[in-house]
Structures are given as structure tokens and as C-alpha cells.
C-alpha positions as CSV (number, residue, x, y, z in Angstrom):
1,M,-23.7,19.6,-152.0
2,L,-20.3,20.8,-150.8
3,H,-19.6,17.3,-149.5
4,T,-20.4,15.8,-152.9
5,I,-18.3,18.3,-154.9
6,G,-15.4,17.9,-152.5
7,G,-15.7,14.1,-152.6
8,V,-15.9,14.0,-156.4
9,L,-12.9,16.4,-156.9
10,G,-10.9,14.6,-154.2
11,Y,-11.3,11.2,-155.8
12,L,-10.8,12.6,-159.3
13,F,-7.4,14.0,-158.1
14,L,-6.4,10.6,-156.6
15,V,-7.5,8.8,-159.8
16,S,-5.4,11.3,-161.8
17,L,-2.3,10.5,-159.7
18,V,-2.8,6.7,-160.3
19,I,-3.3,7.3,-164.1
20,Y,-0.1,9.3,-164.3
21,Y,1.8,6.6,-162.3
22,F,0.6,3.6,-164.4
23,N,0.5,5.3,-167.9
24,R,4.2,6.0,-168.2
25,S,5.0,3.9,-171.3
26,K,6.9,5.7,-174.0
27,D,4.1,5.7,-176.6
28,P,0.8,5.1,-174.9
29,L,-2.3,4.9,-177.1
30,L,-3.8,7.7,-174.9
31,S,-1.9,10.2,-172.9
32,S,-2.6,10.6,-169.2
33,K,-4.1,14.0,-169.9
34,Q,-6.4,12.6,-172.5
35,I,-7.6,9.8,-170.1
36,I,-8.2,12.2,-167.3
37,G,-10.0,14.6,-169.7
38,I,-12.2,11.7,-170.9
39,L,-13.0,10.7,-167.3
40,A,-13.8,14.3,-166.4
41,V,-16.2,14.7,-169.3
42,K,-17.9,11.3,-168.6
43,L,-18.2,12.3,-165.0
44,I,-20.0,15.5,-166.0
45,F,-22.3,13.7,-168.3
46,G,-23.0,11.0,-165.7
47,C,-23.9,13.7,-163.1
48,I,-26.1,15.5,-165.6
49,Y,-27.8,12.1,-166.3
50,G,-28.5,11.5,-162.6
51,Y,-29.7,15.0,-162.0
52,L,-31.9,15.1,-165.1
53,F,-33.6,11.8,-164.2
54,L,-34.1,12.9,-160.6
55,K,-35.4,16.4,-161.1
56,V,-37.0,16.4,-164.5
57,Y,-38.2,12.8,-164.9
58,H,-38.7,12.3,-161.1
59,G,-36.4,9.3,-160.8
60,D,-36.0,6.2,-162.9
61,D,-34.0,2.9,-162.7
62,T,-30.7,4.6,-162.0
63,W,-32.1,6.1,-158.7
64,L,-33.9,2.9,-157.9
65,Y,-30.5,1.0,-158.2
66,H,-29.0,3.6,-155.9
67,Q,-31.6,3.2,-153.2
68,E,-31.3,-0.6,-153.4
69,S,-27.5,-0.3,-153.2
70,L,-27.9,1.7,-149.9
71,E,-29.8,-1.3,-148.4
72,E,-27.1,-3.6,-149.7
73,Y,-24.4,-1.3,-148.3
74,A,-26.0,-1.6,-144.9
75,W,-26.1,-5.4,-145.3
76,L,-22.4,-5.4,-146.5
77,K,-21.3,-3.6,-143.3
78,R,-23.4,-5.8,-141.1
79,N,-22.6,-9.2,-142.6
80,P,-20.1,-9.3,-145.5
81,W,-20.3,-13.1,-145.9
82,T,-24.0,-13.3,-146.4
83,F,-23.8,-10.2,-148.7
84,I,-21.5,-12.2,-151.0
85,V,-23.4,-15.5,-150.7
86,D,-26.7,-13.7,-151.7
87,L,-25.2,-13.0,-155.1
88,F,-25.3,-16.8,-155.8
89,T,-28.7,-17.5,-154.2
90,N,-30.8,-14.3,-154.1
91,G,-33.5,-16.1,-152.1
92,Y,-34.3,-18.8,-154.6
93,H,-34.8,-22.3,-153.2
94,T,-35.6,-24.2,-156.4
95,N,-33.4,-25.3,-159.2
96,Q,-32.6,-22.3,-161.4
97,S,-30.0,-23.9,-163.7
98,L,-32.3,-23.7,-166.8
99,S,-33.9,-20.3,-166.2
100,F,-31.3,-18.3,-168.2
101,F,-33.8,-16.9,-170.7
102,N,-36.9,-16.5,-168.4
103,S,-38.3,-13.0,-168.3
104,T,-39.7,-13.4,-164.7
105,N,-39.0,-15.5,-161.6
106,S,-35.5,-16.2,-162.7
107,F,-32.3,-16.2,-160.7
108,W,-30.4,-15.3,-163.8
109,K,-32.7,-12.4,-164.7
110,D,-32.4,-11.0,-161.2
111,L,-28.6,-11.5,-161.3
112,Q,-28.4,-8.8,-164.1
113,Y,-29.6,-6.3,-161.5
114,N,-27.8,-7.8,-158.5
115,I,-24.4,-7.5,-160.2
116,L,-24.9,-3.8,-160.6
117,I,-26.5,-3.2,-157.2
118,K,-23.8,-5.1,-155.3
119,L,-21.1,-3.3,-157.3
120,L,-22.7,0.0,-156.2
121,A,-22.9,-1.2,-152.6
122,I,-19.1,-1.7,-152.7
123,F,-18.7,1.8,-154.1
124,N,-20.7,3.1,-151.2
125,L,-17.9,1.9,-148.8
126,F,-15.8,4.8,-150.3
127,S,-18.5,7.3,-151.3
128,F,-20.6,6.8,-148.1
129,G,-23.7,6.4,-150.2
130,D,-23.2,9.5,-152.5
131,Y,-24.8,8.9,-155.9
132,Y,-22.5,11.4,-157.7
133,I,-19.3,10.1,-156.3
134,N,-20.4,6.6,-157.3
135,T,-20.8,8.0,-160.8
136,L,-17.1,8.6,-160.9
137,F,-16.3,5.1,-159.8
138,F,-18.8,3.7,-162.3
139,N,-17.2,5.6,-165.1
140,L,-13.8,4.2,-164.2
141,I,-15.3,0.9,-165.4
142,T,-17.3,2.2,-168.4
143,F,-14.3,4.1,-169.7
144,W,-12.9,0.7,-170.7
145,G,-15.8,0.2,-173.1
146,H,-14.7,3.2,-175.1
147,L,-11.1,2.2,-174.8
148,Y,-11.6,-1.4,-176.1
149,L,-13.6,0.0,-179.1
150,F,-10.9,2.5,-179.8
151,K,-8.2,-0.1,-179.6
152,I,-10.1,-2.3,-182.1
153,C,-10.2,0.5,-184.6
154,M,-6.6,1.6,-184.1
155,R,-5.4,-1.9,-185.2
156,Y,-6.7,-1.2,-188.7
157,F,-7.1,2.5,-188.9
158,P,-4.1,4.2,-187.1
159,S,-4.1,7.1,-189.5
160,K,-7.7,8.0,-188.5
161,K,-6.9,8.3,-184.8
162,K,-8.2,11.8,-184.3
163,I,-11.6,11.4,-185.9
164,L,-12.1,8.0,-184.2
165,F,-11.0,9.5,-180.9
166,A,-13.6,12.2,-181.3
167,L,-16.4,9.7,-182.1
168,I,-15.7,6.9,-179.7
169,F,-15.0,9.1,-176.7
170,F,-17.0,12.2,-177.3
171,F,-20.1,11.3,-179.4
172,P,-22.8,13.0,-177.2
173,P,-25.5,10.2,-177.2
174,L,-22.9,7.5,-176.4
175,L,-21.3,9.7,-173.7
176,F,-24.7,10.4,-172.1
177,W,-26.1,6.9,-172.0
178,Q,-22.9,5.2,-171.1
179,S,-22.0,7.6,-168.3
180,G,-25.1,7.2,-166.3
181,I,-25.4,4.4,-163.7
182,R,-27.2,1.6,-165.5
183,K,-26.6,-1.9,-166.8
184,D,-25.8,-0.5,-170.2
185,G,-22.4,0.7,-169.1
186,L,-21.5,-2.9,-168.0
187,V,-22.9,-4.2,-171.3
188,F,-20.7,-1.8,-173.2
189,V,-17.5,-2.9,-171.4
190,A,-18.3,-6.6,-171.7
191,L,-19.3,-6.4,-175.4
192,T,-16.3,-4.3,-176.6
193,G,-13.9,-6.3,-174.4
194,C,-15.2,-9.5,-175.9
195,L,-14.8,-8.1,-179.5
196,Y,-11.4,-6.8,-178.8
197,Y,-9.9,-9.9,-177.4
198,F,-11.6,-12.1,-180.0
199,V,-9.9,-10.1,-182.7
200,L,-6.6,-10.3,-180.8
201,Y,-6.9,-14.1,-180.4
202,I,-7.7,-14.7,-184.1
203,E,-4.7,-12.6,-185.2
204,E,-2.2,-13.6,-182.6
205,K,-3.5,-16.9,-181.2
206,K,-2.6,-16.1,-177.6
207,I,-4.2,-18.3,-174.9
208,S,-4.6,-15.2,-172.6
209,S,-6.8,-13.6,-175.2
210,I,-9.2,-16.5,-175.6
211,L,-9.5,-16.7,-171.8
212,K,-10.5,-13.0,-171.8
213,V,-13.0,-13.6,-174.6
214,F,-14.7,-16.2,-172.4
215,F,-14.6,-14.0,-169.4
216,F,-16.3,-11.0,-171.2
217,L,-18.7,-13.3,-173.0
218,I,-19.9,-14.9,-169.8
219,L,-20.2,-11.5,-168.2
220,L,-22.2,-10.2,-171.2
221,F,-24.4,-13.3,-171.1
222,L,-25.1,-12.8,-167.4
223,I,-26.0,-9.1,-167.9
224,R,-27.8,-9.3,-171.3
225,N,-27.8,-12.8,-172.7
226,F,-29.3,-12.2,-176.2
227,V,-26.6,-9.7,-176.9
228,A,-24.0,-12.4,-176.1
229,L,-25.8,-14.8,-178.4
230,S,-25.9,-12.2,-181.2
231,L,-22.1,-12.3,-181.4
232,F,-21.9,-15.8,-182.8
233,P,-22.9,-15.0,-186.4
234,P,-20.4,-12.1,-186.7
235,F,-17.7,-14.3,-185.0
236,I,-18.2,-17.1,-187.4
237,A,-18.1,-14.7,-190.4
238,F,-15.0,-13.0,-189.1
239,V,-13.1,-16.3,-188.8
240,V,-14.1,-17.4,-192.3
241,I,-13.3,-14.0,-193.8
242,Q,-9.9,-14.0,-192.3
243,K,-9.2,-17.5,-193.8
244,L,-10.5,-16.5,-197.2
245,Q,-8.8,-13.1,-197.2
246,K,-11.9,-10.9,-197.6
247,K,-13.4,-12.9,-200.5
248,Q,-17.2,-13.2,-200.8
249,I,-17.9,-11.3,-197.6
250,F,-21.6,-10.8,-198.3
251,L,-22.2,-14.5,-198.9
252,I,-20.1,-15.4,-195.8
253,N,-22.2,-13.1,-193.7
254,L,-25.4,-14.4,-195.2
255,F,-24.4,-18.0,-194.6
256,S,-23.4,-17.5,-191.0
257,L,-26.6,-15.5,-190.3
258,I,-28.8,-18.2,-191.9
259,L,-27.0,-20.9,-190.0
260,C,-27.5,-19.2,-186.6
261,V,-31.2,-18.2,-187.4
262,A,-31.8,-21.9,-188.2
263,L,-30.2,-23.0,-184.9
264,F,-32.2,-20.3,-183.2
265,F,-35.5,-21.7,-184.4
266,A,-34.3,-25.3,-184.0
267,T,-34.3,-24.8,-180.3
268,N,-38.1,-25.0,-180.5
269,F,-37.6,-28.7,-180.6
270,G,-35.4,-28.7,-177.4
271,P,-36.3,-28.4,-173.7
272,E,-38.9,-25.7,-172.9
273,P,-36.5,-23.5,-171.0
274,L,-34.1,-23.3,-173.9
275,R,-36.6,-22.6,-176.7
276,L,-35.2,-19.2,-177.7
277,P,-38.0,-18.0,-180.0
278,K,-40.5,-18.5,-177.2
279,K,-38.2,-16.8,-174.7
280,M,-37.7,-13.8,-176.9
281,A,-41.5,-13.6,-177.4
282,E,-41.9,-13.7,-173.6
283,R,-39.3,-10.9,-173.3
284,Q,-41.3,-8.8,-175.7
285,G,-44.4,-9.7,-173.8
286,S,-42.9,-8.4,-170.5
287,F,-42.2,-5.1,-172.3
288,L,-45.7,-5.0,-173.7
289,D,-47.1,-5.3,-170.2
290,L,-45.4,-2.0,-169.2
291,K,-46.7,1.5,-169.7
292,G,-44.9,4.5,-171.1
293,N,-45.3,7.6,-173.1
294,S,-43.1,6.4,-176.0
295,F,-44.9,3.2,-176.7
296,M,-44.9,2.0,-180.4
297,L,-47.4,-0.6,-181.6
298,I,-46.0,-4.0,-182.7
299,D,-47.6,-7.4,-183.1
300,P,-46.9,-9.8,-180.3
301,L,-44.4,-12.5,-181.2
302,N,-44.8,-16.2,-180.6
303,Q,-42.3,-19.1,-181.1
304,N,-43.2,-19.6,-184.8
305,F,-41.0,-18.3,-187.6
306,S,-44.0,-16.6,-189.3
307,S,-44.5,-14.2,-186.3
308,Y,-40.9,-13.0,-186.6
309,A,-41.3,-12.7,-190.4
310,N,-44.5,-10.7,-190.0
311,T,-43.0,-8.2,-187.6
312,F,-39.5,-7.9,-189.3
313,F,-40.1,-4.6,-191.0
314,T,-41.8,-3.1,-188.0
315,S,-38.8,-3.9,-185.9
316,L,-36.6,-2.3,-188.6
317,N,-38.7,0.8,-188.5
318,H,-38.6,1.1,-184.7
319,T,-34.8,0.9,-184.5
320,F,-33.5,2.4,-187.7
321,V,-36.1,5.2,-188.3
322,R,-37.9,6.1,-185.1
323,P,-38.5,8.1,-183.1
324,Y,-39.8,10.6,-185.6
325,L,-39.5,14.3,-185.0
326,S,-43.3,14.4,-184.5
327,E,-42.9,11.9,-181.6
328,G,-40.4,14.1,-179.7
329,K,-42.8,14.6,-176.7
330,S,-39.9,15.1,-174.3
331,P,-36.4,16.7,-174.7
332,L,-34.7,13.3,-174.7
333,L,-37.0,11.9,-177.4
334,L,-36.6,15.1,-179.5
335,F,-32.9,14.8,-179.2
336,A,-33.1,11.1,-180.2
337,A,-35.2,12.0,-183.3
338,C,-32.5,14.5,-184.3
339,E,-29.9,11.9,-183.7
340,T,-31.6,9.4,-186.0
341,I,-31.8,12.1,-188.8
342,F,-28.1,12.9,-188.2
343,V,-27.1,9.2,-188.7
344,W,-29.2,9.0,-191.9
345,L,-27.6,12.2,-193.3
346,L,-24.2,10.8,-192.5
347,L,-25.1,7.7,-194.5
348,L,-26.2,9.7,-197.5
349,V,-23.0,11.8,-197.4
350,A,-20.9,8.6,-197.0
351,L,-22.7,7.1,-200.1
352,L,-21.3,10.0,-202.1
353,N,-17.9,8.4,-201.5
354,R,-19.4,4.9,-202.1
355,R,-16.2,3.3,-203.4
356,S,-14.4,4.1,-200.1
357,L,-17.4,2.9,-198.2
358,A,-17.6,-0.4,-200.1
359,L,-13.9,-1.0,-199.5
360,L,-14.4,-0.3,-195.8
361,I,-17.2,-2.8,-195.5
362,K,-14.9,-5.4,-196.8
363,N,-12.5,-4.8,-194.0
364,P,-12.9,-7.6,-191.4
365,I,-13.1,-5.3,-188.4
366,I,-15.6,-3.0,-190.0
367,N,-17.6,-6.0,-191.2
368,L,-17.5,-7.4,-187.6
369,L,-18.8,-4.1,-186.1
370,I,-21.5,-3.6,-188.7
371,F,-22.8,-7.2,-188.6
372,T,-22.9,-7.1,-184.8
373,A,-24.8,-3.7,-185.0
374,L,-27.4,-4.8,-187.5
375,I,-28.3,-8.0,-185.7
376,N,-28.8,-6.1,-182.4
377,Y,-30.8,-3.4,-184.1
378,I,-33.2,-6.1,-185.3
379,L,-33.3,-7.9,-181.9
380,I,-34.0,-4.6,-180.1
381,G,-36.7,-3.8,-182.6
382,Y,-38.4,-7.2,-182.0
383,T,-38.4,-7.0,-178.2
384,V,-38.5,-3.3,-177.1
385,P,-41.7,-1.4,-178.1
386,F,-40.7,1.9,-176.3
387,A,-38.7,4.5,-178.3
388,G,-37.2,5.9,-175.0
389,A,-35.7,2.5,-174.2
390,I,-34.7,1.8,-177.8
391,V,-32.5,4.9,-178.1
392,R,-30.6,3.8,-175.0
393,Y,-30.2,0.1,-176.0
394,R,-29.1,0.9,-179.6
395,V,-26.6,3.7,-179.0
396,I,-23.6,1.3,-178.7
397,F,-24.4,-0.3,-182.0
398,E,-25.1,3.1,-183.5
399,A,-21.5,4.0,-182.7
400,F,-20.4,0.8,-184.5
401,I,-22.2,2.0,-187.6
402,L,-20.9,5.5,-187.4
403,I,-17.3,4.4,-187.5
404,P,-17.2,3.4,-191.2
405,L,-19.5,6.2,-192.2
406,L,-17.2,8.9,-190.7
407,I,-14.1,7.2,-192.2
408,A,-15.7,7.0,-195.6
409,I,-16.8,10.7,-195.4
410,E,-13.3,11.8,-194.4
411,I,-11.3,9.8,-197.1
412,N,-10.4,12.1,-200.1
413,N,-13.2,14.5,-199.3
414,P,-12.1,18.1,-200.0
415,L,-14.8,19.7,-197.8
416,V,-13.9,17.5,-194.8
417,R,-10.2,18.1,-195.3
418,R,-10.8,21.8,-195.2
419,V,-13.0,21.7,-192.1
420,S,-10.6,19.3,-190.4
421,K,-7.7,21.6,-191.1
422,I,-9.7,24.5,-189.5
423,I,-10.5,22.6,-186.3
424,G,-7.2,20.8,-186.1
425,L,-8.2,17.3,-187.1
426,K,-6.0,17.0,-190.2
427,E,-4.6,13.5,-190.4
428,N,-1.4,12.1,-191.6
429,R,-2.2,9.7,-194.4
430,G,-1.3,6.1,-193.7
431,N,-2.5,2.6,-194.3
432,N,-6.3,2.4,-193.9
433,N,-6.8,-1.2,-194.9
């Protein structure tokens, strides 16, 4: 224990020195103290995450990844070359070029885990196999997910810096689930990085930005391919909205969604490995084969449009409404149920300022975030029948939805202004368009 604490504090001190050295611009978006504070809080949440799942839930995937990384660590020290080569072969001897969407027996499916496990193995070179020190290293990466999302918002809402800072960096569910060692943290970075550089490219037309978009999109595709595919409707809508200067936003979103849904089901006529409705149905089937205390009943999908239409409202219920308070059989599920109620209450309060909310939704950035969130809420509802997994998968997109709600609540709201003044969050008014 003393070794772990000493190692964590020692590396945190070294990281702090590096941050102070490189974050010396005259007007940084975040000060060095803020960055170090965020990392310290994420480290605490990450350690709580690991300890909770080890002692209370008797281990889960995060500890399984750690154990496998120790084996990879030994392999890395013994033969670094084969350690690297294995990332591109992983023991498969047949052609895996079209197994992108397979739920089992797929090089690409296994690659999602291998990327994380080999990354942890490299961390072990410096932590000597200590899970909690690795948590610090891992959060040096996931921090960028928060930062990219914050930078997106600051381009359009600079006067809301404090309230957005509080949400994006310190919203407890987002902190908790994005600070533990899981694939979700890498998804967070890849997703927000892709969104940020896409916006940057559309506005500034820099080649470097589009190259970064492709980098993050490929990374996201390798880790969670359907999330990567979900970005195409919002991206299409964003480009058209920018050209038409915010006119007919609803129709643009609807058209881009219908176009991509049509293409999704059109893949039924293509090669079997690329029939996306069938592959999503198989992904749901792999979840249905699992056992868990938070299982929620849903009809099995098949590749036909009718099966997706029949389960549409069930998927909405699973992601937007559940878990219910009555389903809080564990502390985490109870917390998630309260979290769902909290989001709905914020929506009701935001609707009291509906004119501001309506204007916000017309903002291209807010539209991009909400459209991305809604599509992924539906996809998660279709494929994941466990409330415990849903709350972890949806939390990134929940933050996307909370951004306009909090801004709408804050704008011209006397009660919020009074509370903000008391707790030191009073903002200077500026351009919010």
C-alpha cells in the first residue's frame, strides 16, 4: 500500500512539473493548477472505481484487463518484437479483413481489447504492475476527452466557461465512468477528438485538422465501430447547416438521418459480413446470452426493418428512462436511477426557459452534440439489455445533452443568477450564439 501511494504521488509530482513547463502560454484555456486539480480528482475517482469493483463487486472487466496486462507485460520484457507483432495478428491465421462487425471470432473485435491491454502493459513498465499507478497514466489520456469537449463548447460559448467547466470536468457520473480503466475512456477521447477537429476543419479548412479527424475516427472505429458510424448523420447535418446558416435545422437533421438509416438497411443487399442490421442484431444476441442482475427484457432483433421498428420504443425506454428507482438493487444502479431523474428534472426546468433552449438547439455545435447523443442513445437501447452497462455506455452522450440544458437554465434565470453569485459562478455576459 505504501509503495502504491508513494508511486502515485511521485508520478503525480512529475506530471505536475511537466504541465507547468508546457502550459506557459499567456492565456491558456486551462491554468496549470486547474489541469493538475482535474487530474488529481480523476485519479481519486479512478482509484475509487478500481477499489469498489474489486472489494464490493469482486472484480470485473477492469481487473481482468489488469491481469491480462501483467501477462502482456512479461511478454513485452521477454520479446518486445513479438509483443508488437501480436497486435496485428492476435493468433488468427485466416483472412479477417471483413470481420469488422462480427461479435465473435473476429480479429477486429479482439483488437478493441488488445489495444487497451497492450497499452496497460506499456504502463506496467513504469508502474511495475501496480493497478492504481496505471490509473494515473490512463487518466492522462482520458483527460483529453474532457478537454476536447470543453474546447468545442468554448468556441461558441466563451461566456459560459465556468458552468461548462464544472459540468464537463466534474459531473460525477462522467468522472466516475471515464476515470476507471476501461475501453470507455478511450472511446471518450476518440469521439470528442473526432468532433473537435471536424468542427475545426469545417470552420478553418486546415489539412492538419482533417488528418486528425481521420485518425480519431479510425481509432474510434477500431474500439467501438457503431459509435464511429453514428457520427455520419450529425456530420452531414452539420455541414449542410453551416452552408444554409442555421435554416431548416429540423428538416436537415431528419433528411440526414433518413438517408443514413436507408443506407444502413441497404447493406442487407451487400456481402454478408457487411450487412449492418444483421451484425447489430448479432451484437444484441451476444448480450442476450450473458447473465446479469440488471437484465431488461427486449425482443431479439433480426436484419429486417420491422424488428427495429417493433423494438424502437423499448430501446428508448431502456436508455432515456431506466433504471427506475425500484430497480436500484445495488448502490450503482440506485445512483444511476437518481441520475436519470436528475436529467429529466433539468429538462423540465430548461423548458421553463424554452425560448433560450430553442435558440440553443439551432446552434450548429449544440445540434451536433444533441444529434450525436440521440442516435447513440437509440443504438445503445437496441443492443444492450443490461441497465448496469447502459449507464456506463450512455454517460458520454448524457453530458452532451446536459450542456444545452444547463446553458438554457442559466440564461436570464434570476434563481440561477442568485445561486451562482453565492457559489462564485457568476458569469460575464458575452456572445452566446
